[in-house]
C-alpha positions as CSV (number, residue, x, y, z in Angstrom):
1,M,9.9,7.8,6.2
2,T,12.4,7.1,8.5
3,F,15.9,8.8,6.8
4,A,17.1,5.5,7.6
5,R,14.5,3.7,5.7
6,V,13.6,5.8,2.9
7,H,16.5,4.3,0.4
8,H,13.9,1.5,0.0
9,Y,11.8,3.8,-1.9
10,F,14.5,5.7,-3.9
11,Y,15.9,2.4,-4.5
12,W,12.9,1.0,-6.6
13,R,12.4,4.3,-8.0
14,S,15.7,4.2,-9.5
15,K,14.8,0.9,-11.3
16,G,11.8,2.5,-12.7
17,V,9.3,1.2,-9.9
18,N,6.7,4.0,-9.7
19,V,5.8,2.7,-6.0
20,P,2.5,4.8,-5.3
21,E,1.0,3.3,-8.9
22,Y,2.0,-0.2,-7.2
23,F,-0.2,0.9,-4.3
24,K,-2.6,2.0,-6.2
25,N,-2.8,-0.9,-8.4
26,E,-3.4,-2.9,-5.0
27,G,-6.7,-0.8,-4.7
28,F,-5.1,1.8,-2.0
29,S,-6.8,5.3,-2.5
30,N,-4.5,7.0,0.1
31,V,-1.5,6.1,2.0
32,G,-0.2,7.4,5.7
33,I,3.6,8.3,6.0
34,R,4.5,8.9,9.7
35,V,7.2,11.5,10.2
36,G,9.5,12.5,12.8
37,L,12.2,14.4,13.9
38,D,14.2,13.0,11.0
39,V,12.3,14.6,8.3
40,V,12.1,18.2,11.0
41,N,15.6,18.4,11.2
42,N,17.6,16.9,8.3
43,R,17.0,18.9,5.0
44,T,17.6,15.9,2.6
45,A,15.3,14.0,4.0
46,L,12.7,16.9,3.8
47,I,13.4,16.8,-0.1
48,Q,13.2,13.7,0.1
49,L,9.6,13.4,1.3
50,G,8.4,16.3,-1.1
51,E,9.8,13.7,-3.6
52,V,7.3,11.1,-2.5
53,V,4.1,13.3,-1.9
54,N,4.7,14.8,-5.6
55,D,5.1,11.2,-7.0
56,S,2.1,10.0,-5.4
57,L,-0.2,12.9,-6.0
58,R,1.1,12.3,-9.9
59,T,-0.1,8.9,-9.2
60,G,-4.1,10.1,-7.5
61,I,-2.5,8.7,-3.7
62,I,-4.3,10.6,-1.3
63,L,-1.3,11.3,1.5
64,I,-2.2,11.3,5.2
65,I,1.0,12.6,6.5
66,I,1.0,11.7,10.4
67,Y,4.2,13.2,12.5
68,T,5.6,10.8,15.4
69,A,6.7,12.8,18.4
70,P,9.6,11.6,19.9
71,R,8.9,9.5,23.2
């Protein structure tokens, strides 16, 4: 989940698409989300991550949040 790319999630969410439900219907029970410094340093990105987490938990998807350190 990079701040520059997460807009796709919220675009489809604004169109009424439940993205976590889509993954669940495809047979996934867990999803990994890679996060980096943009989530740590950007309050908006952190809030958006919280929304993704809450949407996923409501759907029954288990999240694996993976921190990717800068190179």
